[in-house]
N, C-alpha and C positions, 0 to 999 in steps of 0.2 A: 459568580465571573463565567463563566460558561453555558447557563444559563440566559444570558444578557447576550454575549458571544453565536449560541445558535435559533438566538432569534434574528438578530440582525442577520444572521447566513439566509435563515430560511425567508427573511421579505426579499436581500437582493436575489434569492433563486425562484421565487413563485411571480413578483415584481415585476423589479428590474433585466432578468434577463427571462423572462419567462416562455420568449418566442424557443428556447433555447431545449427544452424541456428537459433539463437538469435531476432534476426531480418527480418520479414517480410520485411523493410520497406531501398530499397537500393538507396532511395536517397537523399541528403543528409539535403536539404530542409526541405523534409517529417517527417526528422527522427527531426528534431530539434524542427520544433509542435509540433506531434504529443506523441511525448515520454520529447522533456525533458523541451519546456513549458510545458506542457500538465498536465507536473508533479508536477511545482513548482509554477502556477501562485494558480491556489487553495487555495493554502496556501497564499501566499500573497492580495487576496482580499479577503478572507475571515476572519471576527478578530475569531469566533466560532470556526473553526480549528484552528488557532491560539491558542489559546486558549486554545485550548483542548491538543495541539503539546507542551504551552510551559507546560503548570501546571503538565504534567502526569508525574507516574512513570517512564513507560517503553511506549515505541515509536514505534509501530511494525509492518510491511508491509506484509502485505499474497499475496500468490501468485507472489510474484515480478516477475519471470520469469528470461527475461532480467536485469532487476535490474529499473524497474520503477516504483513506484516510487522511490523505495527504495534511490540507489544511485543518486535520481539525490535531492530530499530531506534535506540528508544528505552535500553534496557540495553545497543549498544552504544556509544550516543551520548549521557553523562547531560544532558550541562550543553546541549542539547537538546530543545524543547520539540516533543511532534508531538501529532495530532490524524486521529479514525481516527472516519469512518462509517460507520454499516450499518443496510441496510434493518431486519438481527431484533430486535427487539428485545431476546428474551430473549438473542442470543447479546450482543449491546451491555451487556449487563447482567451477564456469564458473564463478557467479559475485562474489567470492573471488577472485579469480586471476583478473578479470575484475580493484576492489578495490582497491588492490597492483597496480597494473600498475597506478588506474585514483591517487595513493597517498590517497587516503581517508581514516581515520584512525576510524572517531568516527560510524562506522556500522560495526558492525556482520549479516552476510549470517547467517542462518543454515534449515540443511535440516529434517524439518519434519513438522508435519502431524499438520493442525487445528484443527482435532475434541479430537489429543493427548493431550490437556493443556489445564488448570483451569489457566484461569483468576483470582489468587490472589493478584495481586495491582491493584492500578487504571490506566488506559493502553489506550491511545488512538493506536485503529489499522485504519489503509489504507488498501481498496482493487481496486486494477486496472484491477483486473485479469478480468478473463472471465464469466459470471457465474451471475443469482439470486444474489436482497439481501436478503428477504424469505431461500435460498439456504446456500449463505453463514452465518445468519446471528443464522440455525437451528444448526453451527456447534460448536457456540458461548458458553464455559461454566466458567461461569463469579461465584467467588466470591466479586469480591469487585467491582467500577461502574465505569462502560465503552464505552467512548463514540469512531464510529465507521462511519468514513472516504469510500463516495464509490463513482467511478471517471464514473458515467455512460454516457452515448452514444445519441444518438440522438433519438430512439425511449423509450428511459428514461415511457414517462407520459404514452405514451400511451399502453406499458404492465405491466409494477410493480406499476405503480403509486398508485392503487386500493385499490394491496396490503397489499402496504404498511401500509397507514394510518389507518389501522387496526390491522395493530400489535399488540400482549399484551408485556406487558416486558421493550415496547418503545418508544424512547416518538421525535419528528422525532425534532434536532435541529437548524439545514442550511438547507436548499431546494435555489440553488444559480447557473445561468449560467455563465459561464466559457468562455467570451468568447474571436476565436482567429480564425486571422484572415486564410482562405483562407480554413481552414476544416470547418465539421459539427459539432453541437452545441455540445457539450460539458454540462454537468452537476454538480456538486456537492452535496450532498446527505448526512447528520449526520444525527448521532442516536444519544440518550444516555440510558443505561439501568436504568430499574427502579428500582431498588432491584437485589438483584441475582439472573440469569436465568441457572433455576438448566434446563439439558434435560435428565433427568434420566440418574442412576448408570455405573459408567466407570472404569476403569481402567485407571484415565489420570494420567498427570504429572505436579506439580505448575509450572507457568511458574519461576515465581523467584527461584522457583532449579534449575528449566535447564538451566537455567543461569551460576548459578553458577558449574556449571561440569566442 
């Protein structure tokens, strides 16, 4: 089922929406490994990730770009509703169109910046975007329990681990290597907020209000 879904997805990105450059991968086998398998295998292999998604009030993918892992997780878990935040409006609109073409109706991609949102309900956030864990966590404002899962590449431990292990207000709950044949090492890193996560005063929109509009 996922192979057929991947083929349809790949065709949309490389033909219908080719001009938007939503993927740099132009070989289908590589696309399937690096974008499809890499998006849903972490869920299949991590009990912590499964529990976080199953028990959260909201599940939100941040910086989904061409729809990864947002649309793949939504396809893989059709009984669970997913939201996505993307800072680039053209990409958010494109992924809405892709979701329609792929007939995925348990997902809402939105044009919104992470640092403008207050997480006011228990939420599971996912990040497959380029950037460091510290950079993203500094943009998380929360008054409710938050669990955050990062998809990271082979240089993660060399470049980031020391800083992450010293973070305040966050507890590491997952550290798992995800093995996908034919590609570099991948890691799933999970963190849980310890109480509120204040980041100063800003004019923020509560996520529960944002999705009610």
